[in-house]
VEXVEXKE-908535 format. One line per field, with one value per residue: residue number from 1; residue in one letter; x, y, z of N, C-alpha, C in turn. Coordinates in Angstrom, 1 decimal, decimal comma. Each point is the difference from the previous one (the first is absolute). Layout:
i: (NUM/...);
aa: (a/...);
npx: (X/...);
npy: (Y/...);
npz: (Z/...);
capx: (X/...);
capy: (Y/...);
capz: (Z/...);
cpx: (X/...);
cpy: (Y/...);
cpz: (Z/...);
% end
This chain:
i: (1/2/3/4/5/6/7/8/9/10/11/12/13/14/15/16/17/18/19/20/21/22/23/24/25/26/27/28/29/30/31/32/33/34/35/36/37/38/39/40/41/42/43/44/45/46/47/48/49/50/51/52/53/54/55/56/57/58/59/60/61/62/63/64);
aa: (x/x/x/x/x/x/x/x/x/x/x/x/x/x/x/x/x/x/x/x/x/x/x/x/x/x/x/x/x/x/x/x/x/x/x/x/x/x/x/x/x/x/x/x/x/x/x/x/x/x/x/x/x/x/x/x/x/x/x/x/x/x/x/x);
npx: (13,9/-0,8/0,2/-0,6/0,8/1,1/-0,5/-0,3/1,2/0,5/-0,7/0,3/1,2/-0,1/-0,5/0,9/0,9/-0,6/0,0/1,2/0,3/-0,7/0,6/1,1/-0,3/-0,4/1,0/0,6/-0,7/0,2/1,2/0,0/-0,7/0,9/1,0/-0,5/-0,2/1,1/0,5/-0,7/0,4/1,2/-0,1/-0,4/0,9/1,0/-0,5/0,0/1,2/0,4/-0,6/0,5/1,2/-0,1/-0,3/1,0/0,8/-0,4/0,1/1,2/0,3/-0,5/0,6/0,9);
npy: (-30,8/0,5/-1,0/0,9/0,9/-0,7/-0,4/1,3/0,3/-1,1/0,3/1,2/-0,5/-0,8/1,0/0,8/-0,9/-0,2/1,4/0,1/-1,0/0,5/1,1/-0,6/-0,7/1,1/0,6/-1,1/0,0/1,2/-0,1/-1,2/0,7/1,0/-0,9/-0,6/1,2/0,4/-1,2/0,1/1,2/-0,4/-1,1/0,8/0,9/-1,0/-0,4/1,3/0,1/-1,1/0,4/1,2/-0,6/-0,8/1,1/0,6/-1,0/0,0/1,3/-0,1/-1,0/0,7/1,0/-1,0);
npz: (7,2/0,9/0,8/0,8/-0,5/0,1/1,3/0,3/-0,5/0,6/1,1/-0,2/-0,2/1,1/0,7/-0,5/0,2/1,2/0,2/-0,5/0,8/1,0/-0,3/-0,2/1,1/0,7/-0,4/0,3/1,1/0,1/-0,4/0,8/1,0/-0,2/-0,1/1,0/0,6/-0,4/0,4/1,2/0,1/-0,4/0,8/0,9/-0,5/0,0/1,2/0,3/-0,6/0,6/1,1/-0,3/-0,3/1,1/0,7/-0,7/0,3/1,2/0,0/-0,6/0,8/0,9/-0,6/-0,1);
capx: (-1,4/-0,2/-0,7/-1,5/-0,4/0,2/-1,1/-1,2/0,2/-0,2/-1,5/-0,6/0,3/-0,8/-1,4/-0,1/0,1/-1,2/-1,0/0,3/-0,4/-1,5/-0,4/0,2/-1,0/-1,3/0,1/-0,1/-1,4/-0,8/0,3/-0,7/-1,4/-0,2/0,2/-1,2/-1,1/0,2/-0,3/-1,4/-0,6/0,3/-0,8/-1,4/-0,2/0,0/-1,2/-1,1/0,1/-0,4/-1,5/-0,6/0,2/-0,9/-1,4/-0,2/-0,2/-1,3/-1,0/0,0/-0,6/-1,4/-0,6/0,0);
capy: (-0,1/-0,8/-1,3/0,1/0,5/-1,1/-0,9/0,6/0,1/-1,3/-0,3/0,8/-0,7/-1,2/0,3/0,5/-1,2/-0,7/0,7/-0,1/-1,4/-0,1/0,8/-0,8/-1,1/0,6/0,5/-1,2/-0,5/1,0/-0,1/-1,2/0,2/0,9/-0,8/-0,9/0,9/0,4/-1,2/-0,2/1,0/-0,3/-1,1/0,5/0,7/-1,0/-0,8/0,9/0,1/-1,3/-0,1/0,9/-0,7/-1,2/0,5/0,4/-1,3/-0,6/0,9/-0,2/-1,3/0,1/0,8/-0,7);
capz: (0,2/1,3/-0,2/-0,1/-1,4/-0,9/0,2/-0,6/-1,5/-0,5/0,1/-1,1/-1,3/-0,1/-0,2/-1,3/-0,9/0,0/-0,7/-1,4/-0,4/-0,1/-1,1/-1,2/-0,1/-0,3/-1,4/-0,8/0,1/-0,7/-1,4/-0,5/-0,2/-1,1/-1,2/-0,1/-0,3/-1,4/-0,9/0,0/-0,8/-1,4/-0,4/0,0/-1,2/-1,1/0,1/-0,5/-1,4/-0,5/0,2/-1,0/-1,3/-0,1/-0,1/-1,4/-0,8/0,4/-0,6/-1,5/-0,3/0,3/-1,0/-1,3);
cpx: (-0,2/-0,8/-1,5/-0,4/0,2/-1,1/-1,2/0,1/-0,3/-1,4/-0,7/0,2/-0,8/-1,5/-0,2/0,1/-1,3/-1,2/0,2/-0,4/-1,5/-0,6/0,2/-0,9/-1,4/0,0/-0,1/-1,4/-0,9/0,3/-0,6/-1,5/-0,3/0,1/-1,2/-1,2/0,1/-0,3/-1,5/-0,8/0,2/-0,9/-1,5/-0,3/-0,1/-1,3/-1,2/0,0/-0,5/-1,5/-0,7/0,0/-1,0/-1,5/-0,3/-0,2/-1,4/-1,1/0,0/-0,6/-1,5/-0,7/0,0/-1,1);
cpy: (-0,9/-1,3/0,1/0,5/-1,1/-1,0/0,5/0,0/-1,4/-0,4/0,8/-0,6/-1,2/0,3/0,6/-1,1/-0,8/0,7/0,0/-1,4/-0,1/0,9/-0,7/-1,1/0,5/0,5/-1,2/-0,5/1,0/-0,1/-1,2/0,2/1,0/-0,7/-0,9/0,8/0,4/-1,2/-0,2/1,0/-0,2/-1,2/0,4/0,7/-1,0/-0,8/0,8/0,1/-1,4/-0,1/0,8/-0,7/-1,1/0,4/0,5/-1,2/-0,6/0,8/-0,3/-1,4/0,0/0,8/-0,7/-1,0);
cpz: (1,3/-0,3/-0,1/-1,4/-1,0/0,0/-0,7/-1,5/-0,6/0,1/-1,1/-1,4/-0,2/-0,3/-1,4/-1,1/0,0/-0,7/-1,5/-0,6/-0,1/-1,1/-1,3/-0,2/-0,4/-1,5/-1,0/-0,1/-0,8/-1,5/-0,6/-0,3/-1,1/-1,3/-0,3/-0,5/-1,5/-1,0/0,0/-0,9/-1,5/-0,4/-0,1/-1,3/-1,2/0,0/-0,5/-1,5/-0,7/0,1/-1,0/-1,4/-0,1/-0,1/-1,4/-0,9/0,2/-0,7/-1,5/-0,3/0,2/-1,1/-1,4/-0,2);
% end
């Protein structure tokens, strides 16, 4: 393989490695936000259930 092809090949490998590294970083960031979003939604559902339960208790105490 001529020197110019080797040089191009090495440059291509470096650029490819950099792109893979950036991709993995971005994937990690996206996975983190997805996890936070799921936790937030789960907490939101739990809070709604608790609010409904408390409202029922208030209604019962007011009716008594």
